[in-house]
C-alpha positions, 0 to 999 in steps of 0.5 A: 507624074507617074513613078514610072516616068520618074524612074525612067528619068532617074535611071538616065533613060530618055523617053522616046516618042513611043514612050511619051505616047504610051505615058500620055494615053496612060495619064488619060486613062488614069484621069478618066477612071479617077473622074468616073469613080 
């Protein structure tokens, strides 16, 4: 889990659908770059 997501939870900010979608696409991008390198 990215530190950004952890920070959001720790600060009491509940991620909305938009944030979740952004997080999902970010995770997908991170996985692609990891697998491609």
